[in-house]
C-alpha positions in Angstrom: 6.7 -12.3 -1.3 4.9 -15.2 0.4 4.6 -12.9 3.5 2.8 -10.3 1.5 0.6 -12.8 -0.2 -0.5 -14.3 3.2 -1.1 -10.8 4.5 -3.2 -9.9 1.5 -5.3 -13.1 2.1 -5.7 -12.2 5.8 -6.7 -8.6 5.0 -9.2 -9.8 2.4 -10.8 -12.1 5.0 -11.0 -9.3 7.5 -12.4 -6.8 5.0 -15.1 -9.4 4.1 -16.0 -10.0 7.7 -17.4 -6.5 8.0 -17.3 -6.6 11.8 -15.4 -3.6 13.1 -15.2 -5.2 16.5 -13.4 -8.2 15.1 -10.3 -6.6 13.6 -8.4 -3.5 13.0 -8.8 -3.9 9.2 -12.6 -4.2 9.6 -12.6 -1.1 11.8 -10.7 0.8 9.2 -13.1 -0.3 6.5 -16.1 0.7 8.6 -14.6 4.2 8.8 -14.4 4.5 5.0 -11.9 4.9 2.2 -10.8 8.4 3.2 -9.7 7.1 6.6 -7.8 4.2 5.1 -6.1 6.5 2.6 -5.2 9.0 5.3 -3.8 6.3 7.5 -1.5 5.1 4.6 -0.4 8.7 4.3 0.3 9.0 8.0 2.4 5.8 7.9 4.3 7.1 4.9 5.2 10.3 6.7 6.3 8.3 9.8 8.5 6.2 7.5 10.1 9.3 6.1 10.7 10.6 9.7 12.2 7.3 10.7 14.5 7.2 7.7 15.8 10.7 8.5 16.2 10.0 12.2 18.7 7.2 11.4 17.0 4.7 13.6 17.1 1.5 11.6 14.6 -0.5 13.7 12.1 2.3 13.6 12.4 2.5 9.9 11.8 -1.2 9.5 8.7 -1.0 11.7 7.3 2.0 9.8 8.0 0.4 6.4 6.0 -2.6 7.6 3.2 -0.3 8.6 3.2 1.3 5.1 3.1 -2.1 3.3 0.3 -3.2 5.6 -1.8 -0.1 5.1 -1.1 -0.2 1.4 -2.5 -3.7 1.2 -5.6 -2.6 3.1 -6.2 0.2 0.7 -5.6 -2.0 -2.3 -7.9 -4.6 -0.8 -10.6 -2.0 -0.2 -10.3 -0.9 -3.8 -10.3 -4.5 -5.2 -6.8 -4.2 -6.6 -4.9 -7.4 -6.1 -1.2 -7.2 -5.2 -0.5 -9.4 -8.2 -1.6 -6.5 -10.4 0.8 -4.1 -8.7 3.6 -6.6 -9.0 2.8 -7.1 -12.7 3.1 -3.3 -13.2 6.5 -3.4 -11.5 7.5 -6.3 -13.7 6.4 -4.3 -16.8 8.6 -1.4 -15.7 11.7 -3.6 -15.0 14.6 -2.7 -17.1 13.1 0.7 -18.0 14.8 3.9 -16.8 12.7 5.6 -14.2 13.3 8.8 -16.1 12.0 7.3 -19.3 9.1 5.6 -17.6 8.0 8.8 -15.9 8.3 10.7 -19.2 6.1 8.2 -20.9 3.4 8.7 -18.3 3.6 12.4 -18.8 3.1 12.0 -22.5 0.2 9.7 -21.9 -1.4 12.3 -19.6 -1.1 15.0 -22.2 -2.8 12.8 -24.9 -5.7 12.0 -22.6 
């Protein structure tokens, strides 16, 4: 997790720089949230394709791209990785079926 924490820090610095000529992250930010979200979606699709192709190294590379772009999106929205990890910790030991059902019930009550 140290790698993700370091990456989060680097992304935050580049988002703060605001200079699109200085980094890829800053250039994504300059293009806006819809572009950042779309890029994450593209990388997710590429990860799926890599998983289905059977090419392990391609899958590793695309998975890294997904994590990177997710951190850019979280950073842009001001959501720290620690908050996402805390949510995963909260869900630990809970059946995925039960957890999803509890979200559905919460949505119905909203």
